[in-house]
N, C-alpha and C positions, 0 to 999 in steps of 0.2 A: 472391469478394469481394462484400460487401454493396453494393447499388446506392445505398442511402441511408445515409450514415454519420451516426449520431446524435451530437449534440454533448453530450447529457445522458443520464443513466441514473437510473431510480428505484431507488435502492439499498434503500429501504424505502418503505412506503406514505406516510410523512410526510417523506421526504427525497429530492428529486431533485437530483443533483449534476452539475456539469460533469465531463466525462470526463477532463480533465487536472487532477489534484489536485497535492498536494505531499507528498513523503515527508520527514519531519523527522529522519531519522537523522543526516544529514551536518552538522547544525548543532551537533554536539558536537565533542569533541577527537579527536585521532588515535587510531585503533583503536576509535572510538565510545566513548571513555572520557574523562571529565572535561569541563570547559567548553571552548568553542571558542576558537581562538587570537584571534579577533576577535569578541567578543560583540556589539558595536554593529552589525557587518555581519550577524550572525545575526538580530538584531531587524529590521534593514532588509529582509532577505530575506523574513521572515514577513509584514511589513506590505505589501511590494510584491506578494507572492503574492496577497493579498486584493484589492489594487488591480487586479491583472491578471485577476481573475475566478475565482480558486481558491475553491471553497467546500467542499472536502474535504481535510482534513489528516490524515495517518497518522503516528502516533508509537508509543511504547512506554515502559513504565517502565524498561526495560533500556537505553535509549539514554542513556548518560551514566555510570552510571544516573541517572535522575531529571532530568538536565539539560534534555533536549529538552522535556519536559512543562512544566518551570518557565519556560523561555524562551517557549513558546507563550502561557502565561498572562500573562507580563510584557509581551509584545508586543501581544496581541490582546484580553485581557480588559478590559471586558465584550465578549463575542463578538458578531459580526454574527448576526442572527437566522437567516440561511440557512446558517451554517457548521456542517458536520458534522465533529466531531473523533473519529477512531477511534484508540483506544489498545490496547495489548496487554499481557498478562501471561503468565508461564509460562517465562521464562528468567531465570537468575541470572548474575551477573557476578563474576569474581575479578580481572580485569585487562583491559588492552587486547586486543581481538579474541578474548576468551575468553567462551564462551557455554555454559551448562549448563541443560538442561531441568529444570523443577521444576513438575509438575502437581498437587502435593498441595494439597488444599483449604486447609490452613493457610497455605501460601505464597501461594496465589492470593488469599486473604482479605486478607492484609497488602498484597499488591501492588495490589489493587483499591482498598482504602481510601487507600493512598498516592497513587494516580492521581487519585482524587476530590479529595483535598486539594490536590495540586499544580496541577491544572487548574481548581480553584476552582468545581467543579460539584457538584450533589447527585446527578446521574445521568450515567453515561457513555452517550452516544448509541449508540456502537458499540464493544463490547469484544470483542477477538479473542484467541483462545487462540494464543499464539506458537508453541507446539509441543505435540504430544501426547507426554507423558513416558513412555518405555517402562518405567520403574520403577513407574509408578502405573497401576492399572487405569483405562482411559478412562472407564468408567462412574462412577468416583468424581469425576473431573474434571468430567464433564458434569453430574453431579448438583449439584455446587457451583455451576456457572454457571447452571443452571436455578433454583436457590434464590436466587441473587443477583439474577437477573432478576425473580423473583416478589417479592423484597423491595423492588425499585425502584431498586437501585444501578446496574443495567444495563438499557438499553432494548432494544438489539438485540445479537445475538451472531454473531461470525464465527470462522473457523478459519484456520490457516496451515500450509502444507507438509503437506497431507493427501491421501490417496487418495480415490477415489470411495467405497470401502467405509467409510472413516472418516467421510465426510460423511453417508452413509446412517445410520450408527450414531448420529451426533450428532443427526440429525433425529428420532430416537425420543425425544429429550429436549427439544429446542427448535427453533425455526425458525432455519435458518442463512441469513444474508443476504449473507455475503461469504466468499470463499476467497482467501487470499493465498499463491500458490505461485511458485517460481522459474520464469520463462518469458521467452523472448526469441526473436527471429527465428532464432537459431542454437542454441537450447537448448529443445527442445519435449518434454522428458521427460513433462511433465504434460498433454500434449494430451488424453488421455481425460477429465481433470478439467475442462479448459476446455469440452469438448463437453458434459459432464454439467451444468455450471453454466449454460451457454447454454440448454440444454433446460429447466432448472428455474428460470430467471430469477433466478439467484444472481449477484451481482457477482463477477467474477474480476479480482483485483488482482495483476499480475505484479511480483515483486520481482526485482532485478537485470535490469531490462528492457533494459539495454545490455550485459549479461553482463560487468560490471566493465570496460566500455570495449572489450572484445575485438571488438565489432562494427565498430569503426573500421578494422580490418585486412581486412575482407571486400571483395573487388574488386567484387562485384555491388552492394553498397551504395554504394561509391565512385562507380561509374558512374551509378547512378540519382540519387545526390545531385548530381552534376554537371549532369545533365539538368534537375533542378528548382531548381538554384542554392540548394541546401539543404546542411546538414551531414549527415554519415553518421548522427549521433545522431538528428537530426530524422527521417531516413528510417526508422531502426529503430523509433522511437516511433510514427511514422505507420503503419507496417505493423501494429502492435498495434491501433491505433484502427480500421484497416480490417479486421483479421482477424475481429473479433467485436464486436457492439455492446454486449455485457455486460462488456467489458474497461474497467477504470478505470486510468488511469496515475497513478503517484505518483513521478515522477522527483525525486530529491533533490539538493540542492546547498547549498553555503555561500556562494555568490556570486550577487549580483543579476544580473550579466551572463549567467551561465549559466542562471539562472532565466528570464530574458527569452528566451533562445534556445530553451529547452524549451517555453515557452508558444507560440512561433511555430509549433510543430509542427502546430497545428490548421489552419494555412493551407496545409499541404502536401496536395495532392490526388493520390494515386497512381492510375495507370491500371490497367486490367485486365492489361495486359502487364507493368507493373511488379510487380504482385502475383504473377503467374505466375513471374517470374524470382526474386523474393524467396522464394517458397514452396519453390523448389528447394534453397535453402541447407541445410535440415536433412534433406533426403531421402537 
């Protein structure tokens, strides 16, 4: 366990963000498809996130599709000067809960231009490749991203659901500032990637940090949550903050109450004994 748990992380030379951000996937409709059931609440969630200190929001053109980016602009534009909005491209949608990788330069060009327009910006601060498309040579995808960065449409580039080998190959084309992989206290498939990003000072952004809520069934988390008078979700998120200082959290929600609960995670101080017990979960 880190003796000093950092509250911020310098994701780039020009952007230091609070380590609890906001994932904007859940402000869309069921199956991450269409508009939210309560658009006014979605707007309120985004505005409240900023009020509570969030200065990193993660979204994607595929969330809705388009809906998440449009709501972010509606709620927050003109943006606070310290706000970093990261969006993604590389997945297409045919319906609720349907996701298809598309890493072709033609698709990414269209997706990128759409994100720029919807977010009302001339440059994406952080553009993340949602997936490496197995049908498209990675070199073609990386070459497009490098060119878009040189053109000025993208400032910084990140990757999602990638191996260490993928990251190393991408770094031959551009600097990789973030990696977004599935990771939680009970799902550590990508442990080698976390270790590599920590060594190379790359932000590691876990998606599904609560493993779709499955962490709530774990007895160890329930016991530690009781000791700290916290929820099991707060303990699971706090473990991530304690696990490595390059981890940035982006828990998502469509509810202000749930947002406020997530933000209180930063007040949970796990002990060394807590960490030892939690680390046993995935062994």
